[in-house]
MIMAR-369183 format. One record per residue (C-alpha): residue in one letter; residue number from 1; x, y, z. Coordinates in Angstrom, 1 decimal. Example, Ala and Ser with C-alpha at 12.3 -4.5 7.8 and 13.67 -1.06 7.14 Angstrom:
% residues 2
R a 1 12.3 -4.5 7.8 $
R s 2 13.7 -1.1 7.1 $
END
This chain:
% residues 408
R x 1 -132.6 147.2 -160.2 $
R x 2 -134.2 147.7 -156.9 $
R x 3 -133.1 144.2 -155.8 $
R x 4 -129.5 145.0 -156.8 $
R x 5 -129.6 148.2 -154.8 $
R x 6 -131.1 146.4 -151.8 $
R x 7 -128.3 143.8 -152.0 $
R x 8 -125.6 146.4 -152.2 $
R x 9 -127.1 148.2 -149.2 $
R x 10 -127.2 144.9 -147.3 $
R x 11 -123.6 144.3 -148.1 $
R x 12 -122.6 147.7 -146.9 $
R x 13 -124.5 147.2 -143.7 $
R x 14 -122.8 143.8 -143.3 $
R x 15 -119.4 145.4 -143.8 $
R x 16 -120.2 148.1 -141.3 $
R x 17 -121.3 145.4 -138.8 $
R x 18 -118.2 143.3 -139.3 $
R x 19 -116.0 146.4 -138.9 $
R x 20 -117.8 147.3 -135.7 $
R x 21 -117.4 143.8 -134.4 $
R x 22 -113.7 143.8 -135.4 $
R x 23 -113.2 147.1 -133.6 $
R x 24 -114.9 145.9 -130.5 $
R x 25 -112.8 142.7 -130.3 $
R x 26 -109.4 142.6 -128.6 $
R x 27 -106.4 142.7 -131.1 $
R x 28 -103.8 140.1 -131.5 $
R x 29 -101.1 140.6 -128.8 $
R x 30 -103.5 142.2 -126.3 $
R x 31 -103.7 140.8 -122.8 $
R x 32 -107.2 140.0 -121.5 $
R x 33 -108.7 138.7 -118.3 $
R x 34 -111.4 136.0 -118.1 $
R x 35 -112.9 133.1 -116.1 $
R x 36 -112.6 129.5 -117.1 $
R x 37 -116.1 128.2 -117.8 $
R x 38 -115.3 124.7 -119.1 $
R x 39 -112.4 122.5 -120.2 $
R x 40 -111.8 119.1 -121.8 $
R x 41 -108.9 117.0 -122.8 $
R x 42 -108.0 119.5 -125.7 $
R x 43 -109.5 122.9 -125.0 $
R x 44 -110.2 125.5 -122.3 $
R x 45 -113.2 127.8 -122.7 $
R x 46 -112.9 131.2 -121.2 $
R x 47 -115.6 133.9 -120.5 $
R x 48 -114.1 137.2 -121.4 $
R x 49 -117.1 139.4 -120.5 $
R x 50 -119.5 138.8 -123.4 $
R x 51 -117.3 140.5 -126.0 $
R x 52 -116.5 137.2 -127.7 $
R x 53 -116.0 133.5 -127.2 $
R x 54 -112.5 132.5 -126.3 $
R x 55 -110.7 129.2 -126.2 $
R x 56 -107.2 128.0 -125.4 $
R x 57 -105.2 124.9 -125.9 $
R x 58 -105.3 122.8 -122.7 $
R x 59 -101.5 122.3 -123.0 $
R x 60 -101.1 125.9 -121.9 $
R x 61 -102.4 124.9 -118.4 $
R x 62 -100.3 121.8 -117.9 $
R x 63 -97.1 121.8 -115.9 $
R x 64 -93.9 119.9 -116.8 $
R x 65 -95.4 116.8 -115.3 $
R x 66 -98.5 117.1 -117.5 $
R x 67 -100.8 118.0 -114.6 $
R x 68 -103.5 120.6 -115.3 $
R x 69 -102.9 123.6 -113.0 $
R x 70 -106.3 125.3 -113.3 $
R x 71 -110.0 124.5 -112.9 $
R x 72 -113.5 125.8 -113.8 $
R x 73 -114.1 129.1 -112.0 $
R x 74 -110.4 130.1 -111.9 $
R x 75 -109.4 133.6 -113.1 $
R x 76 -107.1 133.6 -116.1 $
R x 77 -104.9 136.2 -117.8 $
R x 78 -104.0 135.4 -121.4 $
R x 79 -102.7 136.9 -124.6 $
R x 80 -104.8 137.0 -127.8 $
R x 81 -103.0 135.0 -130.5 $
R x 82 -105.8 134.8 -133.0 $
R x 83 -109.1 136.5 -133.9 $
R x 84 -112.0 135.2 -136.0 $
R x 85 -114.2 138.2 -136.7 $
R x 86 -116.9 136.3 -138.5 $
R x 87 -117.6 134.1 -135.6 $
R x 88 -116.4 136.6 -132.9 $
R x 89 -114.1 134.0 -131.4 $
R x 90 -110.7 134.5 -129.8 $
R x 91 -107.7 132.1 -129.7 $
R x 92 -105.7 132.6 -126.5 $
R x 93 -102.2 131.8 -125.3 $
R x 94 -100.5 132.2 -121.9 $
R x 95 -98.8 135.3 -120.7 $
R x 96 -95.5 133.6 -121.0 $
R x 97 -95.7 131.9 -124.4 $
R x 98 -98.2 131.0 -127.1 $
R x 99 -98.4 127.5 -128.6 $
R x 100 -99.1 128.1 -132.3 $
R x 101 -100.5 125.3 -134.5 $
R x 102 -100.4 126.8 -137.9 $
R x 103 -98.2 128.8 -140.3 $
R x 104 -100.7 131.7 -139.9 $
R x 105 -100.3 131.7 -136.1 $
R x 106 -96.6 131.6 -136.3 $
R x 107 -96.5 134.5 -138.7 $
R x 108 -99.0 136.4 -136.5 $
R x 109 -96.7 135.8 -133.5 $
R x 110 -93.8 137.1 -135.5 $
R x 111 -95.6 140.2 -136.7 $
R x 112 -97.0 141.1 -133.2 $
R x 113 -93.9 140.1 -131.2 $
R x 114 -95.7 137.5 -129.3 $
R x 115 -93.6 134.9 -127.4 $
R x 116 -93.8 131.3 -128.4 $
R x 117 -92.9 128.3 -126.4 $
R x 118 -90.3 125.7 -127.5 $
R x 119 -87.9 123.0 -126.3 $
R x 120 -84.1 123.2 -126.9 $
R x 121 -83.5 119.9 -128.6 $
R x 122 -79.8 120.2 -129.5 $
R x 123 -76.7 122.3 -130.3 $
R x 124 -75.7 123.2 -133.8 $
R x 125 -72.9 125.5 -135.1 $
R x 126 -73.4 128.9 -133.7 $
R x 127 -76.4 128.2 -131.5 $
R x 128 -79.1 125.8 -130.5 $
R x 129 -82.0 124.1 -132.3 $
R x 130 -85.5 124.8 -130.9 $
R x 131 -88.6 122.6 -131.4 $
R x 132 -91.6 125.0 -131.2 $
R x 133 -94.5 123.5 -129.1 $
R x 134 -97.4 122.4 -131.2 $
R x 135 -95.6 122.7 -134.5 $
R x 136 -93.3 120.4 -136.3 $
R x 137 -91.1 123.1 -137.7 $
R x 138 -87.8 123.7 -135.9 $
R x 139 -86.2 127.1 -135.3 $
R x 140 -82.6 128.3 -134.8 $
R x 141 -81.6 130.4 -131.8 $
R x 142 -78.1 132.0 -132.1 $
R x 143 -75.7 131.5 -129.1 $
R x 144 -75.8 135.2 -128.4 $
R x 145 -79.6 135.1 -128.1 $
R x 146 -79.9 132.1 -125.8 $
R x 147 -79.4 134.1 -122.6 $
R x 148 -78.5 137.5 -121.2 $
R x 149 -75.2 136.1 -119.9 $
R x 150 -72.6 134.2 -121.9 $
R x 151 -73.1 130.4 -121.7 $
R x 152 -69.9 128.5 -122.4 $
R x 153 -71.5 125.0 -122.8 $
R x 154 -74.8 125.3 -124.7 $
R x 155 -75.4 121.5 -124.3 $
R x 156 -76.4 122.1 -120.7 $
R x 157 -79.6 123.7 -122.0 $
R x 158 -80.7 120.8 -124.0 $
R x 159 -84.1 119.6 -122.9 $
R x 160 -85.1 123.0 -121.3 $
R x 161 -88.6 124.4 -122.2 $
R x 162 -88.4 128.1 -122.7 $
R x 163 -90.2 131.1 -124.2 $
R x 164 -88.8 132.7 -127.3 $
R x 165 -89.6 135.6 -129.6 $
R x 166 -89.5 135.0 -133.4 $
R x 167 -87.0 137.5 -134.9 $
R x 168 -87.0 136.2 -138.4 $
R x 169 -89.8 134.5 -140.4 $
R x 170 -89.6 133.4 -144.0 $
R x 171 -92.6 131.6 -145.3 $
R x 172 -92.9 129.1 -148.1 $
R x 173 -92.9 125.3 -148.4 $
R x 174 -90.3 125.2 -145.7 $
R x 175 -90.5 127.9 -143.0 $
R x 176 -87.2 129.5 -141.9 $
R x 177 -87.3 130.9 -138.4 $
R x 178 -84.8 132.5 -136.1 $
R x 179 -85.8 133.0 -132.4 $
R x 180 -84.4 134.8 -129.4 $
R x 181 -84.7 134.0 -125.7 $
R x 182 -82.5 136.9 -124.7 $
R x 183 -85.0 139.5 -126.0 $
R x 184 -87.7 138.2 -123.6 $
R x 185 -85.2 137.9 -120.7 $
R x 186 -84.1 141.5 -121.2 $
R x 187 -87.7 142.7 -121.1 $
R x 188 -88.3 140.8 -117.9 $
R x 189 -85.1 142.3 -116.5 $
R x 190 -86.1 145.8 -117.4 $
R x 191 -89.5 145.3 -115.8 $
R x 192 -87.9 144.0 -112.6 $
R x 193 -85.3 146.8 -112.6 $
R x 194 -88.1 149.4 -112.7 $
R x 195 -89.7 147.8 -109.6 $
R x 196 -86.3 147.5 -107.9 $
R x 197 -85.4 151.2 -108.5 $
R x 198 -88.4 152.2 -106.6 $
R x 199 -87.0 150.6 -103.4 $
R x 200 -83.3 151.3 -104.2 $
R x 201 -81.7 153.8 -101.8 $
R x 202 -78.7 154.1 -99.6 $
R x 203 -79.2 152.2 -96.3 $
R x 204 -81.9 150.0 -97.7 $
R x 205 -81.8 146.2 -96.9 $
R x 206 -82.6 144.1 -99.9 $
R x 207 -82.6 140.5 -101.0 $
R x 208 -80.5 139.3 -103.9 $
R x 209 -79.0 136.4 -105.7 $
R x 210 -75.2 135.7 -106.2 $
R x 211 -74.6 135.8 -109.9 $
R x 212 -70.8 135.7 -110.1 $
R x 213 -67.6 136.1 -108.1 $
R x 214 -64.1 137.6 -108.7 $
R x 215 -61.1 137.8 -106.5 $
R x 216 -62.2 141.3 -105.4 $
R x 217 -65.8 140.6 -104.6 $
R x 218 -69.2 139.1 -105.5 $
R x 219 -71.9 140.3 -107.9 $
R x 220 -75.5 140.3 -106.6 $
R x 221 -78.7 140.5 -108.7 $
R x 222 -81.1 142.7 -106.8 $
R x 223 -83.9 142.2 -109.3 $
R x 224 -82.9 143.3 -112.8 $
R x 225 -80.1 145.5 -111.3 $
R x 226 -76.7 144.2 -110.3 $
R x 227 -74.6 145.4 -107.4 $
R x 228 -71.3 144.3 -106.0 $
R x 229 -70.1 143.3 -102.5 $
R x 230 -66.4 144.1 -102.1 $
R x 231 -64.4 141.3 -100.5 $
R x 232 -63.9 143.5 -97.4 $
R x 233 -67.7 143.7 -97.0 $
R x 234 -68.5 140.0 -97.2 $
R x 235 -68.0 139.1 -93.6 $
R x 236 -66.8 140.4 -90.2 $
R x 237 -63.7 138.3 -90.4 $
R x 238 -61.0 138.3 -93.1 $
R x 239 -62.0 136.6 -96.4 $
R x 240 -59.4 135.6 -98.9 $
R x 241 -61.8 134.8 -101.7 $
R x 242 -65.6 135.2 -102.0 $
R x 243 -65.9 131.4 -102.6 $
R x 244 -65.0 130.9 -98.9 $
R x 245 -68.4 132.3 -97.9 $
R x 246 -70.7 132.4 -100.9 $
R x 247 -71.7 130.3 -103.9 $
R x 248 -73.4 131.2 -107.2 $
R x 249 -77.1 131.0 -107.0 $
R x 250 -77.2 131.6 -103.3 $
R x 251 -79.8 134.0 -101.9 $
R x 252 -78.4 136.7 -99.6 $
R x 253 -79.5 139.8 -97.7 $
R x 254 -77.4 142.9 -98.4 $
R x 255 -77.3 146.5 -97.3 $
R x 256 -77.0 149.3 -99.9 $
R x 257 -73.9 151.3 -99.1 $
R x 258 -73.6 153.7 -102.1 $
R x 259 -75.3 154.4 -105.4 $
R x 260 -73.3 156.2 -108.1 $
R x 261 -74.8 157.3 -111.4 $
R x 262 -72.6 156.2 -114.3 $
R x 263 -74.2 157.9 -117.3 $
R x 264 -74.0 154.6 -119.1 $
R x 265 -77.5 153.6 -120.4 $
R x 266 -76.6 149.9 -120.3 $
R x 267 -75.6 150.1 -116.7 $
R x 268 -76.8 153.4 -115.3 $
R x 269 -75.9 152.7 -111.6 $
R x 270 -72.9 151.5 -109.8 $
R x 271 -74.1 150.0 -106.6 $
R x 272 -71.9 149.1 -103.6 $
R x 273 -73.4 146.5 -101.3 $
R x 274 -72.5 145.0 -97.9 $
R x 275 -73.3 141.7 -96.2 $
R x 276 -71.0 142.5 -93.3 $
R x 277 -73.1 145.6 -92.3 $
R x 278 -76.0 143.3 -91.4 $
R x 279 -74.0 141.0 -89.2 $
R x 280 -74.0 141.5 -85.4 $
R x 281 -70.7 142.9 -84.2 $
R x 282 -68.9 140.3 -82.0 $
R x 283 -67.5 143.3 -80.0 $
R x 284 -71.0 144.2 -78.7 $
R x 285 -70.8 141.5 -76.0 $
R x 286 -67.1 140.6 -76.1 $
R x 287 -66.5 141.8 -72.5 $
R x 288 -69.1 139.4 -71.2 $
R x 289 -68.0 136.4 -73.3 $
R x 290 -64.3 136.7 -72.8 $
R x 291 -63.6 137.5 -69.2 $
R x 292 -59.9 138.0 -68.1 $
R x 293 -58.4 134.6 -67.4 $
R x 294 -60.4 132.8 -70.1 $
R x 295 -58.5 130.4 -72.2 $
R x 296 -59.2 130.9 -76.0 $
R x 297 -58.2 129.2 -79.2 $
R x 298 -57.3 131.3 -82.2 $
R x 299 -55.2 131.6 -85.3 $
R x 300 -52.2 134.0 -85.9 $
R x 301 -53.3 136.4 -88.6 $
R x 302 -50.1 138.6 -88.8 $
R x 303 -47.1 139.6 -86.8 $
R x 304 -45.5 143.0 -86.1 $
R x 305 -42.3 143.9 -84.2 $
R x 306 -44.3 144.6 -81.1 $
R x 307 -46.5 141.5 -81.1 $
R x 308 -48.8 139.0 -82.8 $
R x 309 -52.5 139.3 -83.8 $
R x 310 -54.8 136.4 -83.1 $
R x 311 -58.3 135.9 -84.7 $
R x 312 -60.4 134.4 -81.9 $
R x 313 -63.6 134.4 -84.0 $
R x 314 -64.7 136.1 -87.3 $
R x 315 -64.4 139.8 -86.7 $
R x 316 -62.8 139.5 -83.3 $
R x 317 -59.1 139.9 -83.1 $
R x 318 -56.8 140.1 -80.0 $
R x 319 -53.1 140.9 -79.7 $
R x 320 -50.3 139.1 -77.9 $
R x 321 -47.6 141.7 -77.0 $
R x 322 -44.1 140.5 -77.6 $
R x 323 -43.5 140.5 -73.8 $
R x 324 -46.3 137.9 -73.5 $
R x 325 -44.9 135.5 -76.1 $
R x 326 -41.9 133.8 -74.5 $
R x 327 -42.6 133.6 -70.8 $
R x 328 -39.1 133.9 -69.2 $
R x 329 -37.4 133.9 -72.6 $
R x 330 -36.4 137.2 -74.2 $
R x 331 -38.0 137.6 -77.7 $
R x 332 -36.6 140.0 -80.2 $
R x 333 -39.4 139.4 -82.8 $
R x 334 -42.7 137.5 -82.6 $
R x 335 -41.6 135.4 -85.6 $
R x 336 -39.2 133.6 -83.3 $
R x 337 -42.2 132.1 -81.5 $
R x 338 -45.2 132.1 -83.8 $
R x 339 -46.0 132.3 -87.5 $
R x 340 -48.9 133.5 -89.6 $
R x 341 -51.7 130.8 -89.8 $
R x 342 -50.5 129.0 -86.7 $
R x 343 -53.2 127.9 -84.2 $
R x 344 -52.6 128.9 -80.6 $
R x 345 -54.2 128.8 -77.2 $
R x 346 -54.0 132.0 -75.3 $
R x 347 -55.2 133.6 -72.0 $
R x 348 -57.3 136.7 -72.0 $
R x 349 -55.7 139.5 -70.0 $
R x 350 -58.0 142.3 -70.7 $
R x 351 -61.0 143.3 -73.0 $
R x 352 -61.7 146.8 -74.0 $
R x 353 -64.9 146.7 -76.0 $
R x 354 -65.1 150.4 -76.8 $
R x 355 -61.6 150.5 -78.3 $
R x 356 -62.0 147.0 -79.7 $
R x 357 -58.9 145.6 -78.1 $
R x 358 -58.2 142.3 -76.4 $
R x 359 -54.9 141.7 -74.7 $
R x 360 -53.7 138.1 -74.8 $
R x 361 -50.8 136.0 -73.4 $
R x 362 -49.3 132.7 -74.4 $
R x 363 -48.3 132.2 -70.8 $
R x 364 -50.8 129.6 -69.5 $
R x 365 -50.3 130.9 -65.9 $
R x 366 -51.0 134.5 -66.8 $
R x 367 -53.7 136.0 -64.5 $
R x 368 -55.7 139.2 -65.2 $
R x 369 -54.5 141.8 -62.7 $
R x 370 -53.7 145.4 -62.5 $
R x 371 -56.4 146.5 -64.9 $
R x 372 -56.9 149.7 -62.8 $
R x 373 -53.2 150.5 -63.4 $
R x 374 -53.6 150.1 -67.1 $
R x 375 -56.8 152.1 -67.2 $
R x 376 -55.0 155.1 -65.5 $
R x 377 -52.3 155.2 -68.1 $
R x 378 -52.5 157.6 -71.1 $
R x 379 -53.6 156.2 -74.4 $
R x 380 -50.3 156.1 -76.2 $
R x 381 -49.1 153.9 -79.0 $
R x 382 -50.6 150.3 -78.9 $
R x 383 -47.2 148.7 -78.6 $
R x 384 -46.2 151.0 -75.7 $
R x 385 -49.5 150.5 -73.8 $
R x 386 -49.6 146.8 -74.3 $
R x 387 -46.0 146.5 -73.5 $
R x 388 -46.3 148.4 -70.2 $
R x 389 -49.3 146.4 -69.1 $
R x 390 -47.6 143.1 -70.0 $
R x 391 -44.4 144.1 -68.3 $
R x 392 -46.2 145.1 -65.1 $
R x 393 -48.3 142.0 -65.1 $
R x 394 -45.4 139.7 -65.7 $
R x 395 -43.4 141.4 -63.0 $
R x 396 -46.1 141.0 -60.5 $
R x 397 -46.5 137.3 -61.3 $
R x 398 -42.8 136.8 -60.7 $
R x 399 -42.9 138.9 -57.6 $
R x 400 -40.1 141.1 -59.0 $
R x 401 -41.8 144.4 -59.6 $
R x 402 -38.7 146.4 -60.4 $
R x 403 -36.6 143.8 -62.2 $
R x 404 -38.0 144.4 -65.8 $
R x 405 -38.9 148.1 -65.5 $
R x 406 -35.4 149.2 -66.4 $
R x 407 -35.6 147.5 -69.8 $
R x 408 -38.3 149.8 -70.9 $
END
């Protein structure tokens, strides 16, 4: 009887010890840090601080070319994918994805929400087929769960190695699994968005990636949060479509213009961005680069009854007054001489950097004179000021100062 009591007491002590050991060990799904102490062709052995022995499949440390990316002595951060309480051993996987080798590990990954690695092997109705790494069973990923964004041609993903979360697991002789890549991407996006919001403020300069374009502007991923650059903020010059200056996937620097709270939990902010704001204004040194008398090449951007506007460079536009379009010929409208889109060579008459105006002439013999006279005149309508200056200049060139004044 005493022996039986002693045996029961020993069993109770053993149970207590096992529970204490189990309580002291990391749980499945926990992230731990350790040091690689040994590795071979199949396994990596990790020191996790004396709590337990830990090992990992060497495949977790190989890159796409099969090269091992770590060595003895390297620090390692991993996820616990299995626990053997009796032997105090841990099975580890990478932070990005585990590589299960048994039904039990797959089910544990499902129950604890651990990511698993797989290769997209083909497209099937409604989604793609995924071969989970280290296991012969295939899984199904619905098209809506392949990515955060809609992917029109799923065949472009075939061959890609990705991390997935098991969202459905049915055991038995044949395991039925449904996986999602989108769930993990959304978690990554939320984590990046939290970090981005700490830096997000009006006036901030941030880096981003072009994710899409419409006629009215370009969408930029700032790091889990998306903003938009209106077409008018893409460049200093006129842009007809974002594709003229950007392409999807391009990295750009942008300035944050405005942040508006929308009240929509799915997209809480409406962020207006600008690329143009970061570009140096060509007007800052226009007076030095375009001296009166300089011949410049440009393109007619539009015409008005009083003259034609010429783009000399992106963000820098001059005007040819109607009186400077036809030399000795009387012109009733600029369209008689030039048309929108036409390339022309003109002579600089005057540059006013502060008012951002450049006076031009199509007359190749035009010379910059009488700027003092123009400066003393009141700042009236653009057409009147430009016309008076052009008239006076042309009159002086022809040595007939009073001949044209009666026409104005």
